[in-house]
C-alpha positions as CSV (number, residue, x, y, z in Angstrom):
1,X,-22.1,2.0,13.7
2,X,-25.7,2.9,13.0
3,X,-27.6,1.5,10.0
4,X,-27.7,4.8,8.1
5,X,-23.9,5.1,8.1
6,X,-23.4,1.4,7.2
7,X,-25.8,1.7,4.3
8,X,-24.4,5.0,3.1
9,X,-20.6,4.3,3.3
10,X,-19.9,0.6,3.7
11,X,-22.6,-1.7,2.4
12,X,-21.5,-3.6,-0.7
13,X,-17.8,-2.7,-0.5
14,X,-14.7,-4.4,0.9
15,X,-11.4,-2.7,1.6
16,X,-8.4,-2.9,-0.7
17,X,-6.1,-0.4,1.0
18,X,-5.8,1.9,4.0
19,X,-3.7,4.9,5.1
20,X,-3.1,6.7,8.4
21,X,-3.0,10.5,8.3
22,X,-2.8,10.8,12.1
23,X,-4.1,8.9,15.1
24,X,-7.6,10.4,14.6
25,X,-7.8,10.4,10.8
26,X,-7.8,7.2,8.8
27,X,-8.5,6.6,5.1
28,X,-10.0,3.4,3.8
29,X,-10.2,2.5,0.1
30,X,-13.2,0.3,-0.8
31,X,-13.9,-1.8,-3.9
32,X,-17.5,-2.7,-4.9
33,X,-18.4,-6.3,-4.5
34,X,-20.2,-8.1,-7.3
35,X,-21.7,-11.5,-7.9
36,X,-21.3,-13.3,-11.2
37,X,-23.9,-15.5,-12.8
38,X,-22.8,-18.8,-14.1
39,X,-20.7,-18.3,-17.3
40,X,-20.2,-14.6,-16.7
41,X,-16.7,-13.2,-16.9
42,X,-15.2,-10.7,-14.3
43,X,-15.9,-7.1,-15.3
44,X,-13.2,-4.8,-16.5
45,X,-11.6,-3.3,-13.5
46,X,-12.3,0.2,-14.7
47,X,-16.0,-0.7,-14.4
48,X,-15.8,-1.7,-10.8
49,X,-16.6,1.3,-8.5
50,X,-14.2,2.3,-5.8
51,X,-14.9,4.4,-2.7
52,X,-12.4,6.5,-0.8
53,X,-13.6,7.0,2.8
54,X,-12.3,9.1,5.7
55,X,-12.8,8.0,9.3
56,X,-12.5,10.8,11.9
57,X,-12.1,9.0,15.2
58,X,-12.4,12.2,17.4
59,X,-15.9,13.0,15.9
60,X,-19.3,11.7,17.1
61,X,-20.9,8.8,15.2
62,X,-23.0,11.0,12.9
63,X,-20.1,13.1,11.8
64,X,-17.4,10.5,11.7
65,X,-17.5,9.3,8.1
66,X,-17.2,10.8,4.7
67,X,-16.6,9.3,1.3
68,X,-16.3,9.9,-2.5
69,X,-17.3,7.4,-5.1
70,X,-14.5,6.8,-7.7
71,X,-15.5,5.5,-11.1
72,X,-13.2,4.6,-14.0
73,X,-10.3,3.6,-11.8
74,X,-8.3,0.4,-12.2
75,X,-6.2,-1.3,-9.5
76,X,-5.7,1.6,-7.0
77,X,-3.7,2.4,-3.9
78,X,-4.0,5.2,-1.3
79,X,-1.3,6.9,0.7
80,X,-1.1,10.0,2.9
81,X,0.9,13.1,2.0
82,X,1.9,15.7,4.6
83,X,3.6,17.8,1.9
84,X,2.4,20.3,0.8
85,X,-0.5,19.6,3.1
86,X,-2.0,16.5,4.9
87,X,-4.4,14.6,2.7
88,X,-5.0,11.2,1.1
89,X,-3.7,10.7,-2.4
90,X,-5.2,7.8,-4.4
91,X,-3.5,6.6,-7.6
92,X,-4.4,3.8,-10.0
93,X,-2.1,1.8,-12.2
94,X,-2.5,4.0,-15.3
95,X,-1.8,7.1,-13.2
96,X,-5.2,8.6,-12.4
97,X,-5.1,10.7,-9.2
98,X,-7.7,11.6,-6.6
99,X,-7.0,13.6,-3.5
100,X,-9.1,14.0,-0.3
101,X,-8.5,16.1,2.8
102,X,-7.5,19.6,3.9
103,X,-10.2,21.2,1.8
104,X,-9.7,19.0,-1.3
105,X,-12.0,16.4,-2.7
106,X,-11.2,16.2,-6.4
107,X,-9.5,14.6,-9.3
108,X,-6.0,15.8,-10.3
109,X,-4.3,15.5,-13.7
110,X,-3.2,12.0,-14.7
111,X,0.5,11.4,-13.8
112,X,2.3,12.0,-17.2
113,X,3.9,9.0,-18.9
114,X,7.1,9.6,-20.8
115,X,9.7,6.9,-21.4
116,X,12.5,9.4,-21.5
117,X,11.5,12.3,-19.2
118,X,8.8,10.8,-16.9
119,X,7.7,11.5,-14.4
120,X,6.5,7.9,-14.8
121,X,7.7,5.4,-17.3
122,X,5.6,2.5,-16.1
123,X,2.4,1.6,-14.3
124,X,1.9,3.0,-10.8
125,X,2.1,-0.1,-8.6
126,X,2.8,1.0,-5.0
127,X,2.6,4.2,-3.0
128,X,4.7,5.1,0.0
129,X,4.9,8.1,2.4
130,X,8.6,9.0,2.8
131,X,9.4,12.1,4.9
132,X,5.9,13.5,4.2
133,X,6.0,13.0,0.4
134,X,4.1,10.4,-1.6
135,X,6.4,8.3,-3.7
136,X,5.2,5.9,-6.4
137,X,7.0,2.8,-7.5
138,X,6.2,1.2,-10.8
139,X,7.2,-0.8,-13.9
140,X,10.3,-0.3,-15.9
141,X,12.1,0.9,-12.8
142,X,9.9,3.9,-12.4
143,X,10.1,6.0,-9.2
144,X,8.3,9.4,-9.0
145,X,7.4,11.8,-6.2
146,X,4.4,14.1,-5.7
147,X,5.5,17.6,-4.7
148,X,2.1,19.3,-5.0
149,X,-1.2,19.3,-6.9
150,X,-0.6,18.0,-10.4
151,X,3.1,18.0,-9.8
152,X,5.0,14.8,-9.9
153,X,8.7,14.6,-10.5
154,X,10.8,11.7,-11.8
155,X,13.1,10.2,-9.2
156,X,15.0,7.6,-11.2
157,X,17.9,10.0,-11.9
158,X,20.7,7.8,-13.4
159,X,18.8,4.5,-13.2
160,X,18.7,2.9,-16.7
161,X,15.5,1.5,-18.1
162,X,15.6,-2.3,-18.3
163,X,16.4,-3.7,-21.8
164,X,13.5,-5.9,-22.5
165,X,13.7,-8.1,-25.6
166,X,10.5,-10.0,-25.0
167,X,7.2,-9.1,-23.3
168,X,7.8,-11.9,-20.7
169,X,11.1,-10.3,-19.8
170,X,9.3,-7.2,-18.4
171,X,8.4,-9.2,-15.3
172,X,12.0,-9.5,-14.4
173,X,12.5,-5.8,-13.9
174,X,10.7,-2.8,-12.5
175,X,9.6,-1.9,-9.1
176,X,6.9,-3.3,-6.8
177,X,7.8,-1.2,-3.8
178,X,9.9,1.7,-2.5
179,X,10.7,2.9,1.0
180,X,13.3,5.1,2.7
181,X,14.9,6.1,5.9
182,X,14.8,9.7,4.6
183,X,14.7,11.5,1.2
184,X,18.4,10.7,0.6
185,X,18.4,7.1,1.6
186,X,15.9,5.1,-0.5
187,X,15.5,1.5,-1.5
188,X,13.4,0.2,-4.4
189,X,12.7,-3.5,-5.2
190,X,10.9,-5.6,-7.8
191,X,11.3,-8.2,-10.5
192,X,13.9,-10.9,-10.0
193,X,16.6,-9.5,-7.6
194,X,16.2,-6.0,-8.9
195,X,17.3,-4.0,-5.9
196,X,18.5,-0.4,-6.0
197,X,19.7,2.2,-3.4
198,X,19.5,6.0,-3.7
199,X,22.0,8.0,-1.7
200,X,20.5,11.5,-2.4
201,X,22.2,12.0,-5.8
202,X,22.5,8.6,-7.6
203,X,21.0,5.2,-7.7
204,X,23.1,2.1,-7.4
205,X,22.1,-1.5,-8.2
206,X,22.7,-3.8,-5.2
207,X,24.0,-7.3,-5.7
208,X,21.3,-9.5,-4.0
209,X,21.8,-13.1,-2.8
210,X,18.9,-14.8,-4.6
211,X,17.0,-15.1,-7.9
212,X,13.6,-14.7,-6.3
213,X,10.8,-12.4,-7.4
214,X,10.7,-9.5,-4.9
215,X,7.6,-7.7,-3.8
216,X,8.1,-5.6,-0.6
217,X,10.6,-3.4,1.1
218,X,10.5,-1.9,4.5
219,X,13.1,0.5,6.1
220,X,12.9,-0.4,9.7
221,X,13.3,1.7,12.8
222,X,16.2,-0.5,13.8
223,X,18.2,0.8,10.8
224,X,17.8,-2.4,8.8
225,X,16.0,-3.0,5.5
226,X,13.6,-5.9,5.1
227,X,12.7,-7.3,1.7
228,X,9.8,-9.6,1.1
229,X,10.0,-12.1,-1.7
230,X,8.0,-14.9,-3.3
231,X,6.4,-17.6,-1.0
232,X,6.9,-15.4,2.1
233,X,10.7,-15.4,2.0
234,X,12.3,-12.5,3.9
235,X,15.7,-10.9,3.7
236,X,17.3,-8.4,6.1
237,X,20.3,-6.2,5.5
238,X,21.5,-2.9,4.2
239,X,23.9,-1.9,1.4
240,X,25.7,-5.0,0.2
241,X,25.2,-7.1,3.3
242,X,22.0,-9.3,3.3
243,X,20.8,-12.2,5.3
244,X,18.0,-14.7,4.4
245,X,16.0,-14.7,7.7
246,X,12.9,-16.6,6.6
247,X,12.8,-19.5,4.2
248,X,9.4,-19.1,2.8
249,X,6.9,-21.9,3.1
250,X,3.9,-19.8,2.2
251,X,1.9,-19.9,-1.1
252,X,1.6,-16.1,-1.5
253,X,3.3,-12.8,-1.4
254,X,2.8,-10.3,1.4
255,X,0.7,-7.3,0.4
256,X,2.3,-4.8,2.8
257,X,5.3,-4.6,5.2
258,X,5.4,-1.8,7.7
259,X,7.4,-0.9,10.8
260,X,5.4,-0.5,14.1
261,X,6.4,-0.8,17.7
262,X,9.9,-2.1,17.1
263,X,9.0,-4.8,14.6
264,X,8.0,-5.4,11.0
265,X,4.4,-6.3,10.4
266,X,3.4,-8.2,7.3
267,X,0.0,-9.0,5.8
268,X,-1.8,-10.7,3.1
269,X,-5.5,-11.8,2.8
270,X,-4.5,-14.8,4.9
271,X,-3.5,-13.0,8.1
272,X,-0.9,-11.0,9.9
273,X,2.8,-11.9,10.6
274,X,5.5,-10.1,12.6
275,X,9.3,-10.1,12.2
276,X,11.2,-9.8,15.5
277,X,14.7,-11.0,16.3
278,X,15.1,-12.3,12.7
279,X,12.0,-14.6,13.1
280,X,8.8,-14.4,11.0
281,X,5.9,-15.7,13.0
282,X,2.1,-15.4,13.0
283,X,1.2,-12.2,14.8
284,X,-0.3,-12.7,18.3
285,X,-3.5,-10.8,17.6
286,X,-7.2,-11.6,18.2
287,X,-9.0,-13.6,15.6
288,X,-11.1,-10.6,14.7
289,X,-8.0,-8.7,13.8
290,X,-6.8,-11.5,11.5
291,X,-10.2,-11.4,9.8
292,X,-9.4,-7.8,8.8
293,X,-6.1,-8.8,7.2
294,X,-5.2,-7.6,3.7
295,X,-3.5,-4.2,3.9
296,X,-1.5,-2.3,6.5
297,X,-0.6,1.3,7.3
298,X,1.2,2.8,10.3
299,X,1.7,6.4,11.5
300,X,1.4,8.7,14.5
301,X,1.7,5.8,16.9
302,X,-1.1,3.6,15.4
303,X,-1.4,0.6,13.1
304,X,-4.4,0.0,10.8
305,X,-5.2,-3.2,9.1
306,X,-8.0,-3.4,6.5
307,X,-9.3,-6.1,4.2
308,X,-12.2,-8.2,2.9
309,X,-14.0,-8.4,6.3
310,X,-13.4,-5.1,7.9
311,X,-10.8,-2.8,9.5
312,X,-9.1,-2.7,12.9
313,X,-6.6,-0.5,14.6
314,X,-3.9,-0.8,17.2
315,X,-4.0,2.4,19.2
316,X,-0.5,1.9,20.7
317,X,-1.8,-0.1,23.6
318,X,-4.8,-2.2,22.5
319,X,-6.6,-3.4,19.3
320,X,-9.9,-1.8,18.4
321,X,-12.4,-2.9,15.8
322,X,-13.2,-0.1,13.4
323,X,-15.5,-1.8,10.9
324,X,-16.9,-5.3,11.4
325,X,-18.4,-6.2,8.0
326,X,-19.8,-9.7,8.9
327,X,-21.3,-8.3,12.2
328,X,-22.9,-5.3,10.4
329,X,-24.5,-7.5,7.8
330,X,-25.8,-9.8,10.5
331,X,-27.2,-6.8,12.4
332,X,-28.7,-4.9,9.5
333,X,-29.4,-7.6,6.9
334,X,-27.9,-8.4,3.5
335,X,-29.9,-5.9,1.6
């Protein structure tokens, strides 16, 4: 990467999410870095600029990158939609939406909040691409789907809102993640053992064999569902049959769980793990790939990892370094 592109698109930012549109088009979501003087408090998240970048791998260096600076956004995720057209959809916790790609580079209307009608009835916590549509999982058992520009529909159907008597109780319910084998076979998880399955018409709560806080769900290519819980615990199963396949031992949750090349890949800021044959182990990847750990996205035969120190891609055969933040600062200087 030349200095002009580094200064224009990447300097001063680190990555907080990524999304694969196809094997030649990748989106990276950056967050502005800041230094605090002694005694200063962290800024309000809405005051921290974000940057949505597209990386076009089949273009020459000078035409490879594009970006839009996002201001006023809080904690934000990005996902790729193929329906109604291929593009990135970035959504923050309060429901602000920005789209990029296929001729669009603009804000959309905020996703409406309505406790009775939706489409959302809680904060937007996690985005997923399921059969080409962007789904959002959120608080108070909120699930909604984007069907087009400014058009989100509620997907909770018969699912009751949790009855919360105290503010602290709200942490026991609501969704942190959603995934699906197809549009009529979805799983949503969150809170303490709050696991639900959608069969195309109705949601059904699933008895779950733990009282742990749940954070991730991944519908695997092997026909099994993988659920990530507190301290790195992992469960595998489907319907009413579940097996505890990893007994934790970590001090954090996984950020993402995705299926790629016949296994589940998991990440946090501390590295990459893989689940294969019911075993969770450190992923056998180069050190410079682990340094990019933080977020994962898979699609069209590739896997992308992006985090504090850069971004890397598995192209189906080998790992490639996309953005080496420490190396770029070393090459071009800190300012």
